[in-house]
Residue frames relative to the residue before (quaternion, step in Angstrom):
aa qw qx qy qz dx dy dz
X 1.0000 0.0000 0.0000 0.0000 0.00 0.00 0.00
X 0.6618 0.5116 -0.3269 0.4397 3.51 0.94 -0.80
X 0.6015 0.5539 -0.3529 0.4548 3.61 1.19 -0.60
X 0.6483 0.5333 -0.2972 0.4550 3.48 1.03 -0.87
X 0.6645 0.4909 -0.3169 0.4659 3.54 1.01 -0.88
X 0.6493 0.5188 -0.3253 0.4510 3.60 1.00 -0.73
X 0.6300 0.5140 -0.3198 0.4864 3.54 1.05 -0.80
X 0.6688 0.4950 -0.2936 0.4706 3.60 0.90 -0.83
X 0.6225 0.5469 -0.3143 0.4632 3.60 1.11 -0.86
X 0.6513 0.5011 -0.2848 0.4935 3.62 1.06 -0.95
X 0.6462 0.5130 -0.3245 0.4625 3.60 0.95 -0.79
X 0.6602 0.5087 -0.2959 0.4668 3.58 0.94 -0.89
X 0.6434 0.4921 -0.3158 0.4941 3.58 0.98 -0.90
X 0.6892 0.4471 -0.3268 0.4671 3.67 0.70 -0.89
X 0.6301 0.5130 -0.3543 0.4628 3.62 0.87 -0.67
X 0.6535 0.5124 -0.3111 0.4621 3.66 1.01 -0.78
X 0.6478 0.5074 -0.2964 0.4848 3.55 1.03 -0.81
X 0.6416 0.5100 -0.3212 0.4744 3.60 1.00 -0.76
X 0.6336 0.5267 -0.3209 0.4670 3.55 1.02 -0.91
X 0.6673 0.4920 -0.3171 0.4605 3.67 0.88 -0.82
X 0.6156 0.5405 -0.3198 0.4760 3.58 1.08 -0.86
X 0.6846 0.5013 -0.2722 0.4538 3.56 0.81 -1.01
X 0.6668 0.4695 -0.3081 0.4899 3.58 0.96 -0.78
X 0.6263 0.5072 -0.3474 0.4793 3.64 1.02 -0.65
X 0.6521 0.5001 -0.3316 0.4634 3.69 0.92 -0.70
X 0.6434 0.5437 -0.3090 0.4415 3.45 1.07 -0.89
X 0.6557 0.4944 -0.2957 0.4881 3.61 0.97 -0.86
X 0.6615 0.4917 -0.3281 0.4615 3.60 0.86 -0.89
X 0.6790 0.4680 -0.3101 0.4730 3.63 0.87 -0.77
X 0.5876 0.5180 -0.3738 0.4968 3.69 1.08 -0.59
X 0.6696 0.4855 -0.3402 0.4474 3.63 0.76 -0.82
X 0.6409 0.5221 -0.3215 0.4618 3.61 0.98 -0.81
X 0.6381 0.5208 -0.3113 0.4740 3.53 1.01 -0.84
X 0.6460 0.5354 -0.3014 0.4530 3.60 0.95 -0.93
X 0.6774 0.4723 -0.2884 0.4847 3.52 1.03 -0.83
X 0.6277 0.5308 -0.3162 0.4737 3.56 1.04 -0.67
X 0.6409 0.5091 -0.2999 0.4899 3.54 0.95 -0.73
X 0.6602 0.4917 -0.3056 0.4785 3.59 0.95 -0.84
X 0.6663 0.4971 -0.3050 0.4647 3.55 1.02 -0.79
X 0.6027 0.5314 -0.3371 0.4907 3.60 1.15 -0.65
X 0.6381 0.4915 -0.3416 0.4844 3.65 0.92 -0.76
X 0.6522 0.5025 -0.3364 0.4571 3.63 0.86 -0.91
X 0.6812 0.5019 -0.2933 0.4450 3.64 0.83 -0.93
X 0.6306 0.5214 -0.3162 0.4802 3.59 1.10 -0.76
X 0.6532 0.4921 -0.3262 0.4741 3.57 0.94 -0.76
X 0.6252 0.5294 -0.3234 0.4736 3.61 1.00 -0.83
X 0.6703 0.5151 -0.2903 0.4485 3.53 0.92 -0.91
X 0.6293 0.5074 -0.3115 0.4994 3.55 1.04 -0.70
X 0.6538 0.5087 -0.3237 0.4572 3.60 0.90 -0.91
X 0.6529 0.5046 -0.3042 0.4759 3.61 1.04 -0.93
X 0.6389 0.5164 -0.3385 0.4588 3.65 0.90 -0.70
X 0.6387 0.4746 -0.3362 0.5037 3.61 0.96 -0.75
X 0.6361 0.5254 -0.3322 0.4572 3.66 0.85 -0.76
X 0.6517 0.5290 -0.3022 0.4517 3.50 0.95 -0.96
X 0.6654 0.4812 -0.3047 0.4825 3.60 0.90 -0.92
X 0.6643 0.4914 -0.3391 0.4497 3.59 0.92 -0.69
X 0.6740 0.4882 -0.3067 0.4618 3.61 1.05 -0.66
X 0.7378 0.4443 -0.2553 0.4394 3.58 1.06 -0.49
X 0.2862 0.7722 -0.5094 0.2498 3.58 1.20 0.50
X 0.5526 -0.6316 0.3935 0.3754 3.63 -0.80 0.83
X 0.6259 0.5486 -0.3565 0.4245 3.63 0.96 -0.78
X 0.6972 0.4809 -0.2775 0.4535 3.54 0.91 -0.89
X 0.6063 0.5310 -0.3387 0.4855 3.64 1.11 -0.75
X 0.6529 0.4933 -0.3149 0.4809 3.65 0.92 -0.90
X 0.6708 0.5015 -0.3254 0.4389 3.62 0.81 -0.84
X 0.6613 0.4783 -0.3096 0.4879 3.56 0.95 -0.76
X 0.6259 0.5384 -0.3400 0.4502 3.61 0.96 -0.81
X 0.7030 0.4524 -0.2843 0.4693 3.58 0.96 -0.75
X 0.7208 0.4468 -0.2644 0.4592 3.56 0.92 -0.88
X 0.8091 0.3284 -0.1751 0.4548 3.61 0.65 -1.00
X 0.7658 0.3633 -0.1784 0.4997 3.52 1.10 -0.66
X 0.3175 -0.7797 0.4666 0.2712 3.51 1.37 -0.13
X 0.2987 0.7382 -0.5418 0.2689 3.56 0.87 0.96
X 0.1399 -0.7777 0.6091 0.0679 3.53 -1.26 0.42
X 0.6230 -0.5377 0.4200 0.3825 3.50 -1.22 0.44
X 0.4065 -0.7001 0.5255 0.2618 3.59 -0.94 0.89
X 0.0758 -0.7592 0.6463 0.0134 3.48 -1.03 1.02
X 0.6596 -0.5118 0.3626 0.4140 3.61 -1.21 0.25
X 0.6269 0.5688 -0.3412 0.4087 3.52 1.16 -0.58
X 0.7500 0.3627 -0.2025 0.5148 3.55 1.12 -0.57
X 0.5097 0.6611 -0.4048 0.3733 3.59 1.32 -0.06
X 0.0865 -0.7668 0.6337 0.0543 3.56 -0.88 0.89
X 0.2077 -0.7652 0.6004 0.1037 3.56 -0.93 1.00
X 0.2333 -0.7514 0.6079 0.1065 3.47 -1.05 0.96
X 0.1762 -0.7929 0.5785 0.0744 3.56 -0.67 1.07
X 0.5756 -0.5640 0.4781 0.3493 3.48 -1.31 0.52
X 0.5308 -0.6204 0.4528 0.3582 3.67 -0.85 0.78
X 0.7672 0.3214 -0.2596 0.4906 3.49 -0.98 0.87
X 0.5484 0.5891 -0.4223 0.4169 3.69 1.13 -0.03
X 0.4713 -0.6829 0.4686 0.3032 3.62 -0.78 0.83
X 0.6016 -0.5923 0.3881 0.3697 3.65 -0.97 0.70
X 0.6465 0.5492 -0.3320 0.4124 3.58 1.02 -0.78
X 0.6609 0.5206 -0.2769 0.4642 3.54 1.19 -0.57
X 0.5995 0.6041 -0.3604 0.3817 3.57 1.15 -0.65
X 0.5321 -0.6259 0.4522 0.3474 3.64 -0.96 0.80
X 0.8337 0.2284 -0.1726 0.4721 3.55 -1.00 0.79
X 0.5041 0.6574 -0.4217 0.3685 3.60 1.30 0.09
X 0.4237 -0.6774 0.5307 0.2830 3.52 -1.08 0.69
X 0.4268 -0.7146 0.4941 0.2511 3.63 -0.87 0.98
């Protein structure tokens, strides 16, 4: 009878230790999940902010302003347009050519 009691006592202690270990792992995993969800929210917010900033940076007026200021680009006019014709094409057929 004493052997049976000792075996049952060891089984109860092992079961209790396993239960404590399982609860600890569960809490640890829940904490990791909570951190991951918070990081995902933070990254989503950052992504949305960057999308708004990207749209603001890509407005046509801003692009044109930078093209003029930094790249010294200017609007194409017929006076500065040069047409390149395929070799062998008569001058009368070339766009912009005088007949």
